[in-house]
C-alpha positions in Angstrom: 57.5 135.4 64.3 60.4 133.2 65.4 60.3 131.2 68.5 62.1 131.9 71.8 64.4 128.9 71.3 65.6 130.3 67.9 66.2 133.7 69.4 68.3 132.4 72.2 70.4 130.3 69.7 71.3 133.2 67.4 74.7 134.9 67.4 76.3 138.1 66.1 73.3 139.9 67.6 73.5 143.5 68.9 72.7 143.5 72.6 72.6 146.0 75.4 71.8 145.9 79.2 69.6 148.6 80.6 68.7 148.2 84.3 67.0 144.8 84.7 66.6 144.3 81.0 68.7 142.8 78.2 67.7 143.9 74.6 68.8 141.8 71.6 68.5 142.8 68.0 69.1 140.8 64.8 71.9 138.4 64.4 72.2 135.1 62.5 71.5 131.5 63.0 74.9 130.6 61.7 73.7 127.5 59.9 74.2 126.5 56.3 71.4 128.9 55.3 73.1 131.8 57.2 69.7 133.4 57.9 70.1 137.0 59.2 67.3 138.5 61.4 65.9 142.0 62.2 63.7 141.0 65.2 63.9 142.5 68.7 63.8 140.6 71.9 63.7 141.7 75.6 65.0 139.6 78.5 63.6 140.5 81.9 66.2 139.5 84.6 63.7 139.4 87.4 61.3 137.0 85.7 63.9 135.1 83.6 61.7 135.5 80.5 62.3 136.5 76.9 59.6 138.4 75.0 59.6 139.3 71.3 59.0 143.1 70.9 57.5 145.1 68.1 59.1 148.5 67.9 57.0 151.5 66.8 58.0 152.9 63.4 60.3 151.6 60.8 62.4 148.6 62.0 65.9 148.5 60.6 66.9 146.1 57.9 68.1 142.6 59.0 71.7 142.7 60.2 74.4 140.9 62.1 77.5 142.2 63.8 75.8 145.6 64.6 76.4 147.6 67.8 73.6 148.5 70.3 74.6 151.1 72.9 72.5 152.5 75.8 72.6 156.2 76.5 70.8 158.5 79.0 67.0 158.9 79.1 66.2 155.2 78.4 67.4 155.2 74.8 69.7 152.9 72.8 71.3 153.4 69.4 71.9 150.7 66.8 74.8 151.2 64.3 76.5 149.2 61.6 76.4 145.5 60.8 76.0 143.6 57.6 73.1 141.6 56.1 75.1 138.6 54.9 78.5 137.8 53.3 79.0 140.3 50.5 75.8 142.2 51.1 75.9 145.6 52.7 73.0 147.2 54.6 71.5 150.5 53.8 70.8 153.5 56.1 68.8 152.8 59.2 66.2 155.4 58.2 64.6 155.1 54.8 63.8 158.8 54.6 67.4 160.0 55.1 70.9 158.7 55.0 70.8 158.3 58.8 73.0 155.4 59.9 71.9 155.2 63.5 68.6 153.8 64.8 67.2 155.0 68.1 65.3 152.6 70.4 63.3 153.6 73.5 64.2 151.2 76.3 
């Protein structure tokens, strides 16, 4: 797993605020290597701490520039993004052509 410092320095991540939490998914380091990630981080406002999370089930393919949107019942949906320049990402569910990934918050 990556370190906290590298997660905080990534950009083009998908993020969403839900109550006292900020969720961050994917993004890129923006360096010469243009590494794109598919990790999930949680920031707890009350403690000021970042924690790397491991979602249950199939995690989406690495991506940057995606959208993460919170909805009712403590859920968020991830949509879109790209893996790297000239490389498209596949569906968010390998079993179907589903293009949206649901995350329990």
